[in-house]
N, C-alpha and C positions, 0 to 999 in steps of 0.2 A: 598454619602460619600464611597469616596474610598475606598475597599477592603484589610484587611489588608493581605491576602495572598489569594491565588486561587490555586485549585484543578484541573487538567483537565485531563479526559480522552482522550487518541488519540486511535483510534482504527484502529488496521490493516487492508490490504484487499487481496482479490484475483481478479485476471483478469481473469474472463468469459470467451473472448474474447482478444486476442492481436493481430493484424496483421501490421506489419513491412514490409514500402514499401522500396524499394531499391530508389526512388529518395527522395534527399534533399532538406530544405529552405536552404533560406540565411545565415541561421545562421550555416547552415552545419550539422542540427538535421535531423532525416530522418521521412518522412511522417508515422505518427501512428495512428490508429485507436484503439482505446481501451473501455473494455467493462468493470467496477469495481463494485463490492462490499462489504461494509466494513463485518467484523468478528468483534465477543466481546473477542478476543485475543488484546490487549492493551497494553500501555506504559501508565503511570502516573507523570505527569509535576508539581511539585508547585513551583509555582511563584510568589513571593513580591517585591514590591519596594526596593530598596538598592540604596548606594552611587554612584556605576556603574554597569554595564554591568556584569554578570558572569553564564555562565552554568558548569555544572555538571554533571555527571552521574552515575550511580549504577547498572552493574560493570563500573570502569570507564575508558574513552576512550582511544584508545592509539596512538591517535594524538587531536593536538592543539582547545582548546576549539572557536578558532574564525574559524575551519574549521567546526562544526557543525551547522546544517541547524537550529536549534532554534536559536543559535549564529545569523547568517545571517538574520532569518527570522527578528529578532528584530532591529536588526541595517537596513535593509529595510524598516520595518515601520517604524522606528522615521526619518530616512532620509525622506520618502514619505510625511507623515505629520508635520514633523517641531518640533519631540518632541525629550528629550532624553530617551531611553531605558534602563533606570537606573533600571534592577532588579536583583535579582539572582535567576536563574533557575535549580532546580534540577529532572532531568529525573530519574525516576526508568524505569529501562529496561526490558522489557517480552519481548519483537517481535524481533528475531534473526536479527543478519547484515546479508548482502548479502544474503537476502533469498526470495528477489523479492516481500515480504508482506509489504512494505511499509513504515519500520518503519521510517529513517528519513526526510520522507514527510509528517508522519503523523503529528511529533513533530513539523516541523516547522508552521503545518497549527492550532496545538494547540496554539501554541505561538501568531499564527497570532492573531487567534478569541480572545485569553487573551484581548491581549492590545485594540483589539477592545472594548471589556467591561471596560476596564480598562480607556481610554480615552473618551468614549461615545463616539464611531465610528459607524456609520453606517455599518454593516457588505456588504450589497447589493452595497457600493460604488464600480464602477469599478476600484478604486486605488487599492483596497484590493488584487481584481482580479491579477491587474497586479504587484503587491508583487510578490502574491504566485506563478505566472508563474514565477517570476526573480528568484527563488529557486530552483524549481526543474518541470518537468514534470507532476507530480503527485498531486502537493501541491493542486492543483485547486479541486480536485476530493474531498480532503479531508475536504476541506471548509463546505461540504453539509451531505454526509453521504449515502441516497438512492442510489440503482444501477443508473450506469451513464455513458453516452456514451460519450465517449471524441475524439476529433480528432485534426487536427492539428501537432503537434509535441507529441499528446497525453495529449496536454493541454489546451487543448480550449473545454469548455465544450458546449457540442451540445443538451442533451436531458437526464431527468431524469426519472425512471420510479418506477409504484409498486415496496415498497420492498420484499424480500424473508426472511423475519422473521422469525428465527426458526428454520431453513435448517442446518441440521446437516452437517456437512464438517471434515474430517481429513486432520491433517497437518503432512507430513513426512519429511524431509532432510537430506543431512548427517552430521554427528553428529558436526565435526570439519571443515570440507571444506566451502566454499559459491563460489558464483560468481558478479563478479562486472557487473551493466550494459554496463558500457565504454569495457570491453572485450568481453562480451554477442553480441555487436554491431560489432566490431571489426570481431570476426570470422562470424557473420552474413552476413558480407560484402566480406568475401572469399568465402562466399560458399551460397547464398541468397535463400530462399524457397520462396515457391508462398503463396501470403494472401491467406488467407483462405474466405470462401465467407462472407462476413458480414450483409448483408439483412435479412437474415433468422430467424439469433439472435435479431436483434433488433424488426424485427415483432413480433416475441416470447414474448419479454419481454412487446413491446405495450400488446400484448394481455393477458400480466400475464398468457403465458402457458407454463409451469413447464417441462412438457416431451419436448417438442420442445428448450426453454433454454438450457436445459442441454443434449440434442442431439447435441444443436450448440459450446458446448465449444470446444473450439481451441488458438493455440498459436504457429504461426511459427518462434515464437523465439526460443522455446524449443529447437531442434536440436541442435543450435551454443551451449546452456546451459549443455546438456548433451557430447557435443565434450567437450568442456572444462572442465565438471567432471563428468565422465562416470558413477558414483552411482547414478547420478541422472537417469541416463536411468532405472538402475538398480530397483530402489525403484518407478518409474514413472509403469516398467512389472508387478513389484509384485503387486503395489496397484489396479490396474485394475484388476487384478486377484480375488480379496479380495469379499468376499458377501456384497450384499446389498450397490453396488458402482453404483451410475448412471451414473456417469461422474467423469475422471479426467483428470488433466493435471500439467504443470510446469505453478507457478503464477508468471507474470512478467520475469524476464532474469534469474530467479531461485536463489538460488538453492532449492526451498520449492517446493514441488508437492502437491497438494491439490485433496481430494476426495469427492464429492457430495455423501452423505449417503442416505439408507432409512429412517433409527433410527439414532437417538443420540448413543442407545447401539451400534449400526456396526462402529462407527466412534471409539467411545472409546476401541472397540475391536482390529481395525485396529492399533490403536495409543500403545497399549498396546505393541503388537506383534513386533509392529517396533521397542520399546523400547528394549524389554525382550529379543528375540529371534534374532532382526538383530544388537542390538546398535546404531539406528539412534536416530535421536532430534524426538521427537513425540509431539502433541498437539490438543486435540478436540476442536472444536471450534464449534460457530452458524452466520451462519448470520444475520445482524441488519441494524437495519434503523438509523444510527449515525453518525452524524460527531464527533468534539471535545465537550464532555461536561464538563460542567465548574461549579465546587461548589466555593462557595466564602464563607471567614472565617475571 
């Protein structure tokens, strides 16, 4: 019997590795190697059958709902499987926009997985991955959850790894400003940065060698983000000097900086100092092993 409604938890992500290449594919997208892991900062979606498709966010978005990735994902699922995606979708936003934490992508993945459940679809059907890739490069990752290596344009799942569940992370970003992926890639093209070495990170993940994993944290899109918003560079320099930080970098195209910490207490202290002493946005989190989590009522 179909659920009356579904509550879906949509986790954020951080990039342990991001390597943007100068080469582009036939679609005009950069070749990208990406290693991501989900964290327990999350949006929550409430999804219920309705007369027509509608998407609402809290706080309210400043653009038409038809441009929302959750709306686009529902439409794409309907087209792919010949169904009417008539649902009301309410998104309680906790993941900051233009932060590199994957908020729009995880919301889209949450809708895809919820409709799989509602319509009795197999989430491993290749058409599901095609829908996810059509919405955005990071969306396929969010269908899964464990640390993963994606290639292509950052949208082709290549390898899954043992999770780093419970590892504490401090997240800090400028309070008001952000960076769009489009702007970051335009700036990157103006002054490309060499791709960091990938294989040591992949081998460390295969061996579950946490020291080597965090030694390999890298992002060659970070200089572009810092050039667009210099406060990101200020945060990155500051957070790398804090006690008990194992690794730190920009996630995605920014504007959020993450620090992998030795203890949760250290992560909490960094966030508190960032907020109180510097006026930045901050949130402590943990790495987790989860894609969208669905509860039906």
